N, C-alpha and C positions, 0 to 999 in steps of 0.2 A: 401676649406681649405686655410689658411694664410700660405705663405711660407716666411721664414726668414732665415737669416743667423746667425749662432751663432759666438762667438769669435774666434773659430778655423776656420771659413769659411765653415763649413758643413751646408747643408740644413736641416732646422728644420721645420716640418710641425705641425702647430697648429690647433686643431679642431675649427670648427665654433660654436659660441653659439647656444645653443639648439633652442631658438626662431627664430634666422636667418635661421637655417637648416629646421625647420617646415615651415617658410614662404616660402623658396625656394622649397621645396617639394610641397607645396599647388600650387604655381605658376606654376610649371612644370607639376602638374596634370591637372590643368585647361587648359594650353596650349595643352597638349596631348589630352584631351578630346574635344578640339575645333575642331578637325578633323571631328567629326560627324556632324558639320555644314555643311559640303559638301554633306552629305548623300541625303538631299532633291534636290540637283542639279542633282545628278545621277538618282534619282527617276523621276524628271521631263523629263529626257532624254528619259525614257521609254514613256512618253507620246508624246515626239517628234517622236520616233520610230512608234507609233501608227498613228500619223499624216501622216508620210511617207507611211505606209502601205495603208491608205485610198487613198493617191494620186496615188499609185501603182495601186490600184484596179481600180480607175476612169480611168487612162491612159489605162489600160489593157482592160477596158470595151469599152472605144472609139476605140481602135484599133480593137477588136473583131467585134463590130458593123459596122465598116467602112472597113474592109479588102477588100471586093469585089470591093468597088469603089475606093480604094486608088491607086495612082500611086506608083511605085517602090521606088521612092525617099521619098515618105511620109511614106511607110511602114518602110523603113530604119530609118527615123527619128523618128517613133513611138518606134521602138526597142531601138534606142539609148537613148531615153527618159527614157525607162524602166531600161535600164543599169545604166543610170546617177542616177536614184532613188535608186537602189540597191546598187551601190557604196557609195552612201551618207548614206544609212542605215548601211552598213558594217562599214564605217567610225564612225558613231554614236555608234554603239555597241562595236566597238574596244576602243573608249574613255570611253565609260560606264564602261566596264570591267576592263581595265587597270587603268583607273584613280581611280576607287573605290579600286581596290587592292593596288595600289601604295600609296594612300593618305589617305584612310579611315581605310579599314580592309580587311584581307584575306577573300576569299569566301571559306566556307567549302564544296566544291563539288568535292575534290580530288577523290572520289571513283565513281563519276558518269560517266557512259560509254560514254556520249556525250560531255564531258568536252574538249574545244578545246585545242589543244596541246600548243598553244602560251600563254595560261592564266597563270599567275603566273611568266612567264619568259620575259614578256615585260616590261623592266624598262622605265624610263622617257625618256632616250636618244633614245630608240628603238620606243617608242610611238610617240616621235617628227618625227622621219624618216618615220614611217607608215602613220602618218598624212599627211605629205608633199607629199609623194608619192600618197596618196588617192586624196589630193587636186589637184595634177597634173593631174591624171587620170580623174577626174571630169571635171577640166578646159579644157583638151584635147577633152573629149567627147562633152562638150558644144561648143567649138570652131568648131569641126567637124559639128555638128548639124547646126550651123549658116552658115558655108560655103557650106553644102549641101543644105539648104533652100535657097541659094542665086541665084537670077535670075538676068540676065543681065539688065532687066527693073528696077530692085529694087536698083541699085547701084547709089546712090546719094552721094553728099559730106558727108553729115551727117552720112550715112550708111558706107561709106569707112572710116571715122574717128573711128567710132564704132569698126569696125572690126580690125583696126590697133591697137587701144587700148587693144582689147581682145587679140591679138597676143602678144603685149607688156607684158600685165599682165601674160600671160601664160608663156612667157620666164622668167619673173621674179620669178614665182613659181619654174620653173626648175632649175634656178640659185640658189634660196635660198635653194632648197633640196641638190643640189649638194654641196653648202657650208656647210650646217648643217652636211651632211655624212663626208666631209673632216674635220671638227672640231671635231666631235666625234671620227674619227679615229686618229687625233692628241692627243686627250685626253687619248684614250685607250693606244696609244704607250706611252704616258708619265707615266701612271700608271704601265706599264711593267718594267720600268727602275728603 
């Protein structure tokens, strides 16, 4: 609507011409419908989840067939690999569900007994924090795996620098997560006032 002031200084609203209103409605409908262009992304994430399942099965088979001959540290490294893949799958599923519900359409599974409690309650800010927390956990497990696999004979300048960068990147993830949480807290406090 056009807003103008009349002679007395009062605000007067003038209706848009019908052709302009139709054009605006059409544009808004197209923009709103464009959210469905994200649906194939989420569908392909299901494929990525299947890929992780195959890798999990391969790693499980490798551990099962070598359990007797494994050292304790190799067994722990194998289990950490399974945890790493599982956390990555959880992260993928969280992005899949929350992203679809936040950006495309609500899932009509309210009455399903297995519906996760967090579905429909994770907004974009919550999703960011959950993503960063998952990334920190995955990074930490990867770092732990590398330190456990470390042998005194393996420590070269290149390997030492690689481990140093892994620690630095892990710390950056942690600081990023803390900063995101802090910023979200500031935004939430600002909305309450």
